[in-house]
FITINU-781730 format. One record per residue (C-alpha): z, x negated, y; residue in three letters. Coordinates in steps of 0.2 Angstrom, whole numbers, plus 5000, padded with zeros to 4 digits. Example, Ala and Ser with C-alpha at 12.3 -4.5 7.8 and 13.67 -1.06 7.14 Angstrom:
503949384978ala;503649324995ser;
//
This chain:
552746855107met;551546975115ser;549646905118thr;548646945131pro;547947135128gln;546047205138pro;546447375144arg;546247505132ala;544547565136asn;543947395128val;544547445112ala;543347615114glu;541747545117ile;540447575107pro;539347435100pro;537547395106tyr;536347395091val;534847305094ala;533247325083gly;533247205071lys;531847085066pro;530647115052pro;530947035035thr;529746895029val;528846945016arg;527746815006pro;526046855008gly;526246985020met;526246995041thr;527747085044ser;528047175059tyr;529247235072lys;529347405079leu;531347425083ser;531447375099ser;530247475111asn;529447285114glu;527547265122asn;526547175107pro;525347105119tyr;525446935124pro;525946895143pro;524546925157leu;523346765162pro;524346675174gly;526346745170val;526446595159val;526046475174glu;527346565184ala;528646525173val;528146355170gln;528146315188ala;529846385187gly;530346295173val;530246145182ala;531546175193ala;532746215181met;534246105186asn;534246205203arg;535246385206tyr;533946545205pro;533746635223asp;535346725224met;534246855236gly;532946855226ser;531746875243ser;530046835235ala;530446985221leu;531047105233tyr;529447065246ala;528347105231ala;529147245227leu;529247325242ala;527547295246glu;526747335229thr;527847525230phe;528047545250asp;529747565250val;531047455262pro;531647315255ala;533447365259glu;532947515247his;532947395234leu;534047305219ser;533547185206val;534747155190ala;534447105172thr;533447235166gly;533747425170ser;535147415159val;535947295170gly;535847435183leu;536747565173ile;538247445173tyr;538347425190gln;537947595193leu;539347675185val;540547525191gln;540047545209ala;540247745210phe;541547785196cys;543347775197asp;544347775179pro;544247945174gly;542748005182asp;541448085170glu;539548045170val;538448175162val;536948135152phe;535948195136ala;536348145122trp;535448055113arg;534747955124ser;534747775128phe;536047695119glu;536947595134ala;537447725143tyr;539047765133pro;539447585132ile;539247565153ala;540347715157val;541747665144thr;541947485151ala;542147575168ala;543447655160ala;542547815165ala;542347975153val;540548015145ser;539948185144val;538648205132gln;537748375132val;536448385115pro;534448375118val;533448525114leu;532648525097ala;531148465101asp;531948315108gly;531748365129arg;533348355139his;534148525143asp;534448515158leu;535148695163asp;536748635149ala;536748465161met;537048565177ala;538248685171ala;539448515163ala;539448465180ile;541448465184thr;542548395201asp;542648255191arg;540548215187thr;540248055200lys;538548005191val;537248095179val;535848015171leu;534048075167val;533147965154cys;531348015156thr;530447975147pro;532048005133asn;532347855124asn;532447865109pro;531648055107thr;529948025117gly;529748185129pro;529948175147ala;530448295161val;529248385172thr;529448365190gln;529848555192thr;531048535181glu;531948385189leu;531848465205asp;532848615200ala;534048515192phe;534248415208ile;534548585217ala;536048625206arg;537048455206val;538148435220pro;537448305235ser;538948205233his;538448175212val;537248025211leu;535648065201val;534847935192val;533247945187val;533047795171asp;531147775171glu;530947615161ala;529547705153tyr;528547785167leu;527047695165glu;526847765148phe;526947935154val;525148065151arg;525648225156met;525448385168asp;526648395183asp;527348215177ala;528848165188val;528348035205asp;530147955206gly;529747895224leu;529248055231ala;530848125223thr;531947975230tyr;531148005247arg;531548175247arg;533548175243his;535048045250asp;535748045231asn;534448005219val;534047815210val;532847775200leu;533047625188thr;531547535179arg;531247375172thr;530047235168phe;530247225150ser;529347355143lys;527647405150ala;527547205160tyr;528047155142gly;529447045150leu;530947085139ala;531446905136gly;531746885156phe;532747025159arg;531947085176val;532347265182gly;532347335199tyr;533147505205ala;532447605221val;533747715232ala;534347745248pro;534847595258ala;536747635255ala;536747665237ile;535547495235ala;536747415244gly;538247455233ala;537147395219leu;536747225226arg;538747215231ala;539347225212val;538047115206ser;538246975195leu;537846815208pro;536246725201phe;536046845187gly;534146865189val;533346685183ser;531946595194thr;530746595179ile;531146795176gly;530946805197gln;529146705195ala;528546795180ala;529046965188ala;527946925205ile;526646875194ala;526547025183ser;526747145199leu;524947025206glu;523947075189arg;524647235190arg;522847315188ala;522547215171glu;524347265165leu;524047475169leu;522347435158glu;523247365144arg;524547535145val;523147635144asp;522447545128ala;524547575122leu;524347755127val;522647785117ala;523647685100glu;525147795103arg;523947945104ala;523047895087arg;524847865078val;525348045083val;523948125080ala;523848035062gly;525548055059leu;525548265063arg;523748255051ala;525048205037val;526448345040gly;527648285052trp;528148385068asp;528348225078val;529148265097pro;527948255112asp;527848055114ala;527947995134gln;528447815128gly;527847675119asn;528547745104phe;528947895091val;530347995084trp;530748045068phe;531948175066ala;532648125049leu;534348165048gly;535348115032glu;533648045028arg;533647905040thr;534147775029ala;532847795015asp;531547795029phe;532047625037ala;531947535018ala;530147625015ala;529647545031ala;530347395028asp;529647375011glu;528047405019ala;528147245031gly;528747345047ile;530647365054val;531147525063val;532547565074arg;533647705062pro;534947795072phe;536247845056ala;536148015051gly;534848075067glu;533348005063gly;532047825068ala;531247785082arg;529747675079val;528747575095ser;526947585095ile;526547395088gly;524847325084glu;523447435076pro;523847375056glu;525847405061ala;525647575067asn;524447605051asp;525747565040arg;526847685047leu;525847825046val;525447775026ser;527347755026val;527447935034ala;526447995024ala;527147945008ala;528848005014phe;528548165015arg;
//
């Protein structure tokens, strides 16, 4: 007797490997540097907004996220109909592939890049076209443009790139978009945009305003420190944003998630001060690592990348012994989030000893 079987592509979906929690070690404070989380507690006022939302937990959230759309529209000076919210930027990636790809269509992206990309593509029965990053961890945009075929529907540009760290420049992005056919969707994944400090940095909003096929995906999980509430948003021309809203999960963004995001936008100036502090700490860590002999890529997110190859598991084990957990990618390298100063000091010490 046969049993119900999922579509064949479901068996091919690679698992998402989340960052592990730190090992508890007696007499030692352990730190989680495996998930690119913001180490700061919520901003003043955010907890109070969440508590007010909790009082209405017996009610469904506003399915239209009307107050959040209004806050985003005012903050970024974009029409509300050019916005779509979802459960983090990863939710938006799933929706983009679902809305724009038929089975067998191709999605081009750099690799290694965000781990959820091949999962979302395979779940939609589309085809991943993975273009290796350059030796310094940057996108090879020339090779990505060359990889576009008649079956390509979407290209994903993760900037800064997770997990390697470098960001593309505006000049590079403009040249790339000029080579992409107008019917192909260009997704600029800006999950870490608040941490970018570089010349000729991408202006995502200006880019989307100049093109009918560009969409920005952003999140409240990283700089805003709302990873536990799963809120992301896309900025795109009205037709693209409307397609995302059409395939979105009803009531997907919770009441407390909406409240926390709105409260965080109201306190954006304070938030950016914290981001500046994290960027300064990132610079200190990168300088410390380079001083002990590591050639780490340009770090434009809230993390650093170690290209370790077959030594990756050993490095992760050494870090764990020191009370910090990192995110290893077997046979490739390890991504380590910028955390509390004590955690970062331990990372530099582990890296120095590991040389």
